[in-house]
C-alpha positions in Angstrom: -3.4 -17.4 -26.1 -1.1 -14.9 -27.6 -0.5 -12.0 -25.3 -1.0 -8.4 -26.4 2.2 -6.7 -27.7 3.1 -3.2 -28.6 1.5 0.2 -28.8 -2.3 -0.3 -29.4 -4.0 3.1 -29.5 -7.6 3.4 -28.2 -8.7 4.7 -31.6 -11.0 7.7 -31.7 -14.3 7.5 -33.6 -14.8 10.4 -36.0 -18.1 12.1 -36.3 -19.5 14.8 -38.6 -20.6 18.1 -37.2 -24.2 16.9 -37.2 -23.3 14.0 -35.0 -23.4 11.3 -37.6 -20.6 8.7 -38.0 -17.9 10.0 -40.4 -17.1 6.8 -42.3 -14.7 8.4 -44.8 -12.5 9.8 -42.1 -12.8 6.6 -40.0 -11.1 4.8 -42.9 -8.5 7.5 -43.1 -7.7 7.2 -39.3 -7.5 3.4 -39.5 -5.1 3.6 -42.5 -3.0 6.3 -40.8 -2.6 4.4 -37.6 -2.0 1.0 -39.2 1.1 2.4 -40.9 2.7 2.9 -37.4 1.2 0.9 -34.5 0.9 -2.7 -33.4 -2.8 -2.8 -32.9 -6.1 -1.0 -32.5 -8.4 -0.9 -29.5 -11.8 0.5 -30.7 -15.0 1.8 -29.1 -13.5 2.5 -25.7 -13.4 5.9 -23.9 -11.4 7.7 -26.6 -13.6 5.9 -29.2 -16.8 7.3 -27.7 -18.1 3.8 -27.4 -20.5 4.5 -24.5 -22.0 7.4 -26.5 -23.0 5.2 -29.4 -25.8 2.7 -29.7 -25.2 -1.0 -30.4 -25.7 -0.7 -34.2 -23.3 2.2 -34.5 -20.6 0.4 -32.6 -21.1 -2.6 -34.9 -20.7 -0.3 -37.9 -17.5 1.1 -36.5 -16.1 -2.3 -35.9 -17.0 -3.5 -39.4 -15.3 -0.5 -41.0 -12.2 -1.0 -38.9 -12.1 -4.7 -39.7 -12.4 -3.9 -43.4 -9.5 -1.4 -43.6 -7.0 -2.6 -40.9 -3.9 -4.4 -42.0 -3.7 -8.2 -41.3 -0.8 -7.8 -38.9 -2.7 -5.3 -36.7 -4.1 -6.7 -33.5 -7.8 -5.9 -33.5 -9.4 -5.5 -30.1 -13.0 -4.3 -29.6 -14.4 -2.8 -26.4 -17.8 -4.3 -25.7 -18.6 -2.9 -22.3 -22.1 -1.5 -21.7 -24.5 -1.2 -18.8 -25.8 -4.8 -19.2 -25.0 -8.4 -20.1 -27.3 -8.6 -23.2 -25.8 -5.8 -25.2 -22.2 -6.7 -24.2 -22.6 -10.3 -25.3 -24.2 -9.1 -28.6 -21.2 -6.8 -29.3 -18.7 -9.5 -28.3 -20.3 -12.1 -30.6 -20.3 -9.6 -33.4 -16.7 -8.6 -32.8 -15.7 -12.3 -33.0 -17.6 -12.8 -36.2 -15.7 -10.0 -38.0 -12.3 -11.0 -37.0 -11.5 -9.4 -33.7 -8.8 -11.2 -31.8 -9.9 -10.1 -28.4 -12.6 -8.2 -26.7 -12.6 -6.1 -23.5 -15.3 -4.7 -21.3 -15.4 -2.0 -18.7 -17.4 -3.0 -15.6 -21.1 -2.1 -16.1 -21.4 1.5 -15.2 -24.1 3.7 -13.6 -25.1 1.1 -10.9 -22.5 0.1 -8.3 -22.5 -3.6 -8.7 -21.8 -6.3 -6.2 -19.1 -8.9 -6.8 -21.8 -11.5 -7.6 -23.2 -9.2 -10.3 -19.7 -8.7 -11.8 -18.9 -12.4 -11.7 -22.1 -13.0 -13.7 -21.3 -10.2 -16.2 -17.8 -11.4 -17.0 -18.6 -15.1 -16.9 -21.4 -14.6 -19.4 -19.0 -12.7 -21.7 -16.3 -15.3 -21.4 -18.7 -18.1 -22.2 -20.3 -16.3 -25.1 -17.3 -16.2 -27.4 -14.2 -18.2 -28.4 -11.8 -15.3 -28.3 -10.1 -13.9 -25.1 -12.2 -11.6 -23.0 -10.4 -8.9 -20.9 -11.5 -6.7 -18.0 -11.1 -3.1 -18.9 -10.3 -1.8 -15.4 -11.2 1.9 -15.2 -12.6 2.6 -11.8 -13.0 6.3 -12.5 -15.4 5.6 -15.4 -17.2 2.6 -14.0 -17.6 4.3 -10.7 -16.1 1.6 -8.5 -12.9 -0.5 -8.2 -12.0 -4.2 -8.2 -9.4 -5.7 -5.9 -6.6 -7.7 -7.5 -7.8 -10.8 -5.7 -11.2 -10.4 -7.4 -9.5 -10.2 -10.8 -7.8 -13.5 -9.9 -11.3 -15.0 -9.3 -12.4 -13.7 -12.7 -9.4 -15.4 -14.2 -10.6 -18.7 -12.9 -13.9 -18.0 -14.6 -12.3 -17.6 -18.0 -11.2 -13.9 -18.1 -7.9 -13.8 -20.1 -6.4 -10.5 -19.0 -6.9 -6.9 -17.8 -6.5 -3.5 -19.5 -5.4 -1.6 -16.4 -6.4 2.1 -16.6 -6.1 2.7 -12.8 -3.0 5.0 -13.2 -1.7 3.2 -10.1 1.6 1.5 -10.7 1.3 -0.6 -7.5 -2.1 -2.0 -8.6 -0.5 -2.8 -12.0 2.5 -4.5 -10.3 0.1 -6.5 -8.0 -1.9 -7.7 -11.1 1.4 -9.1 -12.5 2.5 -10.6 -9.2 -0.7 -11.9 -7.7 -2.9 -13.2 -10.5 -1.9 -16.9 -10.7 -3.6 -18.0 -13.9 -0.9 -19.0 -16.4 -0.8 -16.6 -19.4 -3.0 -14.0 -17.8 -2.3 -10.8 -19.8 -1.7 -7.5 -18.0 -1.9 -4.5 -20.4 -1.3 -0.9 -19.4 -4.2 1.4 -20.2 -2.1 4.6 -20.6 1.1 6.0 -22.1 1.8 8.0 -18.9 3.8 5.3 -17.1 4.8 2.8 -19.7 8.5 2.8 -18.8 7.6 1.9 -15.2 5.3 -0.8 -16.4 7.8 -2.2 -18.9 10.3 -2.6 -16.1 7.8 -4.9 -14.5 7.4 -7.0 -17.6 4.4 -5.4 -19.3 4.7 -5.6 -23.1 1.6 -3.8 -24.4 -0.1 -0.5 -23.7 -3.1 1.5 -24.9 -1.9 5.1 -25.5 -4.6 7.7 -26.1 -1.8 10.0 -27.3 -1.1 7.4 -29.9 -4.1 8.5 -32.0 -2.3 11.7 -33.0 1.4 10.8 -32.4 1.7 7.1 -32.9 5.3 7.3 -33.9 6.2 8.8 -30.5 4.4 6.0 -28.6 6.1 3.3 -30.7 9.5 4.9 -30.1 8.8 4.8 -26.3 7.7 1.2 -26.5 10.8 0.0 -28.4 13.2 1.9 -26.2 11.6 0.6 -23.0 11.4 -3.1 -23.9 14.9 -3.0 -25.4 16.3 -1.6 -22.1 17.7 1.5 -23.8 17.0 3.3 -20.5 18.4 6.7 -21.1 16.5 7.1 -24.4 13.4 5.6 -22.8 13.5 8.0 -19.9 13.8 11.0 -22.3 10.9 9.6 -24.4 8.7 9.0 -21.4 9.4 12.6 -20.2 8.4 13.9 -23.7 5.3 11.8 -23.8 4.2 13.2 -20.4 5.0 16.7 -21.6 2.6 16.2 -24.5 0.1 14.8 -22.1 0.3 18.1 -20.2 -0.6 19.8 -23.5 -3.6 17.4 -23.9 -5.0 18.6 -20.5 -5.1 22.2 -21.8 -8.3 21.0 -23.6 -9.7 19.9 -20.2 -10.5 16.6 -21.8 -7.9 14.3 -23.3 -10.6 12.9 -25.7 -11.3 16.4 -27.1 -7.5 17.1 -27.2 -6.9 14.1 -29.5 -9.5 15.2 -32.0 -7.8 18.7 -32.0 -4.3 17.2 -32.4 -5.5 15.1 -35.4 -6.7 18.4 -37.0 -3.6 20.3 -36.2 -1.4 17.6 -37.6 -3.4 17.6 -40.8 -4.7 14.0 -40.6 -8.4 15.0 -40.6 -10.9 17.5 -39.2 -13.5 15.5 -37.3 -15.7 15.9 -34.2 -16.3 14.0 -31.0 -19.9 13.1 -30.2 -22.0 15.5 -28.2 -22.1 16.4 -25.4 -18.3 16.8 -26.0 -17.7 20.2 -27.5 -14.9 20.9 -30.0 -12.3 23.4 -28.9 -12.7 27.0 -29.9 -10.0 28.4 -32.2 -8.3 30.3 -29.4 -7.7 27.1 -27.4 -6.6 25.2 -30.5 -4.0 27.9 -31.2 -2.7 27.5 -27.6 -2.3 23.8 -28.2 -0.6 24.4 -31.5 1.9 26.7 -29.9 2.7 24.2 -27.2 3.1 21.4 -29.7 5.5 23.6 -31.7 7.6 24.1 -28.5 8.1 20.4 -28.0 8.9 19.9 -31.7 5.8 17.9 -32.8 4.6 20.7 -35.1 6.6 22.9 -37.3 6.5 26.6 -36.5 4.9 28.8 -39.1 7.3 30.4 -41.4 10.0 27.7 -41.2 
C-alpha cells in the first residue's frame, strides 16, 4: 500500500443559501484546490459529511471524482452511526476511484471495543482499498487507546488519521503500532512541524481549503528539514488558525475565508450559520495584517 503524502485538505462542501448542494461551486473548489495540493479528503468534518444523507454524500464524491486531477490522492470519509451505511459509502467510493476511505468511530452511542472491532472489520472486509480510522475523540465522543488501534491493524485497518491534537498520542501511534506499512496521518495543520520530525509525511489541514499554498509551503519546508523556514511557516499557520477561531467555528471560518479570498461565496449546511458582515470584516482585517489579503486601496 502506498502511504499518504503531502497536504490533503478536508475539502468543504458548498451549499446554496436554501441548503441544497451547490454543484457548480463544488467543481470550482475542486479545481482550485487541485492546482495546489497533493490530495483531497472529502465528506469529513469540514465537508459537512455527517450533515448529509447517504445519497448526497455519494453525489459529492461523484462530482469530486469527475473534476479532480489524476495525480490528486482521493480519500473519502465514510463514517456514519452504523455499519450498513458506512459499508455502502465505502463500496461506492471504491467504485468511483477513491484510493482510500476513512471512518470516524460511530458517534452518538459510546461503543464498546467489541462493537468497534465489528465496525472496522466489516469496513475492511467490504472493499479492496485501504481503510483508515479517522480518530477524532472530540467528535465521536470517546477515545481509542493506541494498543486498540494496533488490534484494528491486525484486522485489516491500514492507517489512522489522527485528529487528537495530542502529539504524544501521534508519536505513540508511530512507535507502537507494529503492522508493517501502517500509515499515520496528522489530522490538523496546527502541529505539522512536530509531526514531520517524527516521520509523518501527510496531513489534513482545514486551513488548506482557503490557503492551500501556505499549507504546501509548510509541508515542503518541514520534510526538507529547512527548519528555520518551517518554524516561521508553522507560526504563521497557527496565527491564521487564531483568526479562524474568531468565527467560533473553524468550519464556518473556512467558508468565510473562501469568500474573502474571492474563490466563491457559498454556505455551510444548517444548523451552521454564516458569519454576519461585522464578523467577516474583522476576519478580513486580521488576514490583511498577516499578509494573506491585500489591504484596500493598495
